[in-house]
N, C-alpha and C positions, 0 to 999 in steps of 0.2 A: 457523674455527669450523665444527663439524659441524652439518649441518642437523638440525632436530628432526623435520621431515617430509620424506620423500624418495620420490617416484615415479620408477621407472626403467622405461621402455618398458612402462608399465602399460596393460593393456586389460581391459575387463569387459563381458560380455554376459549380460543377464538370461536366465533359463532359458527363458522363453517367446518370446524374440526371435531373429530370424535374424541381424541385424547387431549388432555391439557398440555399446553406448552410449558407452563411453570407448575412445578409440583412441590407443594409443601415447603415453601421457602421460608427459612428463618434467618434473618440477617439484621444486624445493627451497625449503623455507621454514625460516628460521633462528630460533633462540630469541629471543623478545622482539620479533619482527616483527609488524606489523599489515598483513594482506593482505586486499584486497577482491576477491571473485570475482563477476564479472558475466557475463551471457549470456542469450539468449532462452530462453523455456520450451522444454523438450525438448532443450536443448543438452548436458546431462550434468552441470551444476553441482551439482544435488541428489544425483546418484549419487556424485559426487566427495566430497561431504560424508558420505554414507553409508559410503563406504570409510574415512573418517577415524575415525568413531565405532563401527565394527564392525557396523553394520546390514547392510552387504555384507561377507561373503556369508551371515551367519547369519539375518537376518530376510528378506533379499531374495536368495535363492540364484541362483547363476549360475556362469559360467566366467570365471576371470581368468588373465591371463598377465603376465609381467614381475614386478616386485617393488615392494612398498610397505613402508617402514619408518617407524615413529613412535617416536622416541626409541630407535632401534635395535631395536625389537620389531616382529614381524609380526602385524597384526591377526587373520590367519587362525588363528594359534596362541593368541593371548591371549583371543579371544572378546569378547562384548559387555561382560561384567563387567570383564574385564581392561582393555579400552579405556576404560571409564568412569573408571578411575583416572588416565588420562592426558589424556583429552579430555572436557570438559564441554560439552554441547549445550543451547542455548536454542532451543526450537522456535518456528516461526512462530505456530502456534496454541497460545498459552500455556495455555488451558484444558485441553488434552490432556496437560499436564505436571504438573498438581497432584495431590497424593496426600493431604495432611493436611487436617483440618477447620479448622485455623487456619493463619495465616502461619507462626507459630513451629514448629508440627508439620511443616509442609511443608519448611521450611528444614532441620529436624533429621533428615529421613527417611534420608538417606544415612548419617548417624552412628548412627542406631538400628540399621541393618542391620549395622553393624560392632561392635555391642555396646559403644559408647562409654559411659563412666560418665556419670551424670546431671550431676555437677558440671562435667565437661569439656564435655559437650554444651551446657549452658546458657551457659557462657563463649563457646564457639564461635559459637552462634546470636546472642548479643548482639553479639559483635565483627563478625560478617558483616552483621548488621542495621544496625549503626552505619555501616559502610562504604557501605551502599547506601541510607541514609536511610529505614530501615524500622522504627525503634524504636517509633514510635507506632502501628504497624499489626500488631504481633505477635499480638494477640488477635482480629484480624479474620478473617473467612472469606475465602479467596482469591476466591471468586466475587463478592464484594461490591465488589471493587476496580476502579479505573479501568484503562484499557489500559496506561498507563505504569507504574502500581503493580504490575500483574500481571507486566509485563516484568521489573521489579526483583526480584520474589519468585522468578521462574524463575531469574534470574541468581544469586541468593543460594543457591538449592538446589543449583546445580552448583559454585559457588565455595567452598562450605563444605568440600569435599573437598580444597581447595587444589590443583586440577589445574593443569598447566603450559600447557595449550592450551584456549582457549575458542572454541567454534564457534557462530556466530550465524546462524540460518536466517531471513532476512527479518525482522530485528528491528523494522523501521519500518512494516510492512504495516498494522497496525491502530492506529497512534498518531496523535494530532493533531500538527501541525508543531512546536509548542513542546516537547511530550513527546518527540518524535523527536530534537530537538536535545539535550535533556537526556540521552537514552539514548546518543547518540553521544559526548557529553562524558564520560559515566560510563565507557563502554568505553575511551575514551582515557586516563582517570585510572587505570583498572585496569591497562592496559598499562604505563603509565609507573611507577606506584607498585610494582607486583608483578613487573614484567618478564615479564608473561604473554604468551604467543604468541596472537595474535588472528586468527581467520579469519572474515570477514563475507561472507555471501551475500546480495545485495540488488539489487533493480531500481532503487531511487532513488539513483542515482549522486551527483547534486549534494548530496543531503541527507547522505550518508555523508561526503562531502568537506568537511563543516562542520569536521572536524578532520583533521589529516594522516593519510595512510596511506602505508606504505612502497612498496607495489606494487599495481598492479591487474592481475589475471589475467582475460583475456577468453576465455571458452569458447564455441566455435562448432562445432556438429555433432560433438561428442565430442572435439574437439581443442583444443589451446591456440592461439588465434588471436593472442594478444599477452600478453607478460609484461613490463610496463614501469612506470616511475615515472609518477605522475599527470601531471606537467608534460609528459613526453614523449608519453604516450598521447593527451592532449587536443589535440595538434597534428596527429594523424594522422586518417585516414578510417576507422579500424578500428571505432569505435563505430557509425558510420552504416552500415557494411557489415554489421555483425552485428545491426542493428535495436535498438540501445540508445540511449536518449535522452541527449544531451550536456547539460551545464549550460546553463541558459537564457541567461545573459549571453554565452556563447560563440556561440550561435545569433544573438543580436542583433549581435555583432561582425561576423559573416560577412555579415549583411544590410547592414551599414554599411561593408563593404570594409575592416575593420580586421584586419590579419593576426594570427593566433594563433600566436605563436612560443614555443618552450620557454624561451628566456632571459627572456621577459616574466613567467614564473611564473604560468601561468593556473589552477593548482589551486584557488585561492580568489579570489573577486572582490575581497576586501579587499587581497590582495597583488598582484593583476594589474596590471602596469605598463603604463599607457596614455599615457605621456608622448609628446606630439607627435601623438596621435590625436584630440584633442578636436575639432579642426576638422572631421574626417570625420563624427564623431557629430552635431555640431550641424548640419551641412549636410543629413544624412539626415533629422534631426528636422524641419527647416524644409520639406523637400520632400515628406515622406511624407504622403499624404492621410489625413484622419480624418473619419469619419461619425458622426452621432448614433446612439445605440443605444437610444433611448427606445421602450418597448413600449406600443403602443396596442391597443385591442380590447376585446372582451367579457370581463367578469369571470367566470371559471369557478368558482373557489373563494375563499371569504373567511372568515378567522378574525376574530372580533370579541371582544376582551378575554377570550381563553380562559385559564383557569387550571386547574392540576391538581396534586394532591399524593398520594403513595402512602400517607402517614399524615396524620391530622388535624392541622392547624396547621403542616404542613411542606410548603410549596408547592415543587414542582419547576419549574413554569412559572407565570409571573405576567403577566397583562395582554398576552397575545400577540395582536397585531392586524396583519394584512397581507392583501393581495389577490394572487391568482395569475390572470394573464390567459390566455385561451385561446390555445394555440400557443406559450406562453412556455417558455423553458428556463432554469431558475434553480438556484442552488446554496444550500444551507443549510450554514453553516460555524460552527466554534466549538470550544472545548476538549472533551476527553473528559468526559462527565458534565454537559454544559451543558443537556441536555434535548432534543437534536435527535431522537434515536430515540423518545423519549416523545411528542414532538409528532406524528411520523408515525404512531405507534400510535393516537393520538387521532383523527387524520384517517381512519384505516382502520377505526375502531370497536373495536379491541382493548381500548382503555381508554375510560372515559367522563369528559369534563371535569367538574370540580367547579364551574366557572363559565364564563360566556361562551357564544357560539354559533359553529357552523360551518355556513356556507351554501354549497351547491353549486347552481350555475345558479339562484339565487334561492330555493332550497328549503332549509329548515333540516334538517340531517341527524340531528337528535336521535333520531328514532324509526326511522332506517334500520338494517336488520340488516347484519351483516358481509357477507353474500352480496350484498345490494343495493349496498353500497359497492364490493365487489369487482368488480362488473360495470362500474363506472365508473372505478375507481381501482385499478391494479395496484401491488403492493408487493413489492419484492425486499429481503429482510432482509440484514443485515450478515453473519451466520453462515450459510453454506449448509447446515450440518448441521441447522439448525432448520427448514428448508423441505422437504428431500428426504424422500419417503416410499416411493418405489418402488426396487427393487434395480437396474433397468436404465435406461439413459439415455433411450432412446426412450420407454419407458413413463412415465417421470417427466415429460418434456416434454408428452406427450400427455394426462396425467391430467385436466387441467381440461376438455379437449374431450370426453373420454370421459364424464365426469360429466354434461356438458351434452348428451350423446347426439348429437354431431355425426356425420354419416356417415363410415364408415371411410376411404373414398377421400379425402375432404377432410382428415381428420385426418392421414393419411400425407403428403399434399402440403404442408400447413401446417407440420407438425413438421419435415419434411426441409428446407424452405426456411429455417426459423429456425435449425436446426442448422448449415446451411451458413454463414449469416451470423455465427453465434457461434463458428465454427471447430471445430465438434464433429461434423460429418457423418460423418467417417471413423470416429468412435468410437461411432456411434449404437447399436451392438449390444453395447457394453461394459457391464460392471457399474459402477455409480456408485462402488463401493468401490475401483476401480482408478485413480481420478482424483486429481490433486493438488488442493490447496485452491483454487487459481486456476481450475482446470477445473470444479470443483464450482460455483464462483461463476457461471461462464458457463451451466451447466445451469439454475440457478435463474432467471437472467435470461431464458433461452430459454423456460422454463415459463410466465413471465408474458407475454412478448412474443407468444407464440402465441395468447393470449386476445384480442389486439387491443383493449386498454383505451383509454379516452378520455384518461386521465391516468396517469402512472407516477411512483411514488416509489421511488428507488433509494438504499439505504443502503450507502455505500462501494462503488460498482459496479466500481471498478478495483483494489481492494485485492488485492495479490498477483499482478497481471498484468504481464507484460513489456510493453515499449513497443509491439510489433507488435499484440498482442492488445488492449492498452489502446486503441490507435488504431482497430483494427477495431470494437471495441464502441462507442466514442464516435462514430465516423463513422456507424455504423449508427443509434445513438440520434439523432444529428443529422439523418439522413435521415428517420427516423420523425417527428421533430419538424417538419421543413420540408416534407416531401412528404405525409405522412399527417396532419399537424396535431395529433399527439399532444403534449399538454402534459407536460413532464418536470421533475420536481423531484429534485435529487440532494443527498444528505447526503454530504459528502466532507471528507477531510483533505488532499486533493491540491490544492495551490494552483495548480499548472499547469493542472489540469483546469478549475478555477474560472475562471482567466483565459482559457483557450483556447476553452472551449465554452459558457460562459454569459454573458449580458449583464447579469445582475443577481445579487447575492448578499445573503442575509440573515444577519447575524452574531448568534449567540446566545452569551450568557455568563451563568452563574448564573441560568438560567431566564428571562432577559429579552432582548428584542431591543435590541442596541447600535447596529446600523446596518442600513440597507436602501439599497444604492447599487451602483454599477458595481464589478466586481472590481478594476479598475485603481485606483479611488479608495480602496478598502478596503486593498489590499495595498501602498499607499504611505503609509499612515497609521500611524506608529510607535506612537502611544499606543493606538490601537484594536487593532493586532496584539498588543501586550503584554497588554491586558485579556482578549482572547479566545483566547490561546494560538495565534495564527496566526503564520506566518513571513513577515516582510516579504520581498517578492520581490527576488532578486538584481539585477533590472533597476533597482530603486531605487538600489542602490549604484553600478551602472554609469552611470546618468544623472548622479548627483552627481559621480562621478569625472571625467565629461566636461564638467562645467560647465553642465548643463541644469537650469534651475530649475523648469520645469514638468514635474515628475517623473511625475505622473499622466497628463498628456498624452503624454509619451514612451512610457509603458507601453501606453496605449491605441493609439498608432500602431503599436507593435511587434505587438500582438495582431492588429490588423486586417491588417497587412502579412503576418503569418504565415498567417492564414486565406486570404488571396489566393494566397500561394505554394502552399498545400496544394491549393486549388481548381485552380490551373493545372496542378499535377502530376497530379491526378486526371483532369482533362480530357484531358491529353496521353496518359495511359495508356489511357483509353477510346477 
């Protein structure tokens, strides 16, 4: 079979760079294959994607050598329009892909450009909408939809041209766990039903492996570090060497001295053969220490029966009551549209509750201005584009200090310190427009951290981050929490973040609190996970396969053991 995509000794250097981003790439992808491309930020995987859809060299000029053929054609000769007929791209930031005022208009956009007849256009839109479960949303505005629905609309917009290759750039970055699973399942169905070639670029390896992939391509420093089947790759040290998080159940197996072998089929926890290993797992469980994670201390923030609705009679939040202790680090989780971001907007004063009270250090915040709240509570929004107002990185991070007339020398010192922590110091004089989505996210976090608030609310702090930057940011937030005593509340879809870094989680669904418990208890509760669109941790399945009945206790022991391992590594490096 002839490859549908073929790189031969391909290198590419952006016009403004000294060194090439892609170096001597040799890669073949065959028709109907599903390939996952992983790698740390800056490794070149996004550039590889830009080569496939024609953005390199037309939107991102530079020098290339070697050859690239897509279905026998050279992207340099076909141009962006020509490549759009072969490769459909679903962007990470779906909002940047919408054109139409309604879902139906947006899906039909490509056909309108081709002067397709009205009758044929309606038939094609209806057929594509049916395939992607969008029939009931055709008259909705794209901006009104949930993250998972937006993802499907973007997919419909590129699928309607019946392209042979679909390219997904971080399809899971902004989705709740259950929506992410449905997206991966949908991509799998498209591949199988239409024999479409699928290329997925994603940081969340374990989530993509919810369904089979044919190969995983690991990119490191502009080169292909590995090109292997999942079962083969997961038995090597390549992922660790490149700073990519391996599936959680495999990390647990290593702690328990259970060998991860290719013949045991480790790609999915469901098919992972652990025959004969149950004794090792049970021995580790019995010997691993576990400590109570109960949070005591002064109440910093309290919500008392808070309710809110954007329209009269339509409550988005109902009877929300909980306390946040000083120095606590907790997560707020739940499905897209559950009311998590609305709740944080109420706390920060962007919205006003229709009922109930919000108390901060014993004082009702009802009459506090946004500025007064902002001096106590910092808020990092989910979309960095909604927060950034300055063209240059340093100026953006310094803005809050400048407004408060902090001395220039102190501004420079504080901004530079925060930029180093957030991995942005080398880019301090760059324009914000040159940054990736994940890098912009770090700029917004830095702009709040530099203000030294007493409490921080972060909406999806690690979305779009590779494992190294995820770890850097979370370790920094943990240090802020433990050493500076800053109280941190995180709205997140990342179940690993919730398990790893927070001792308490509040679960929201349909505007109400379903649970307020430890992450281990929440992520081993099947009924709760289903109601709130969470994803039951793979450690649950691992414990069951190994005959451990106290699943929540097993997960708790794993998290505490992993924290100790990370502390020991950090101390040895210091």
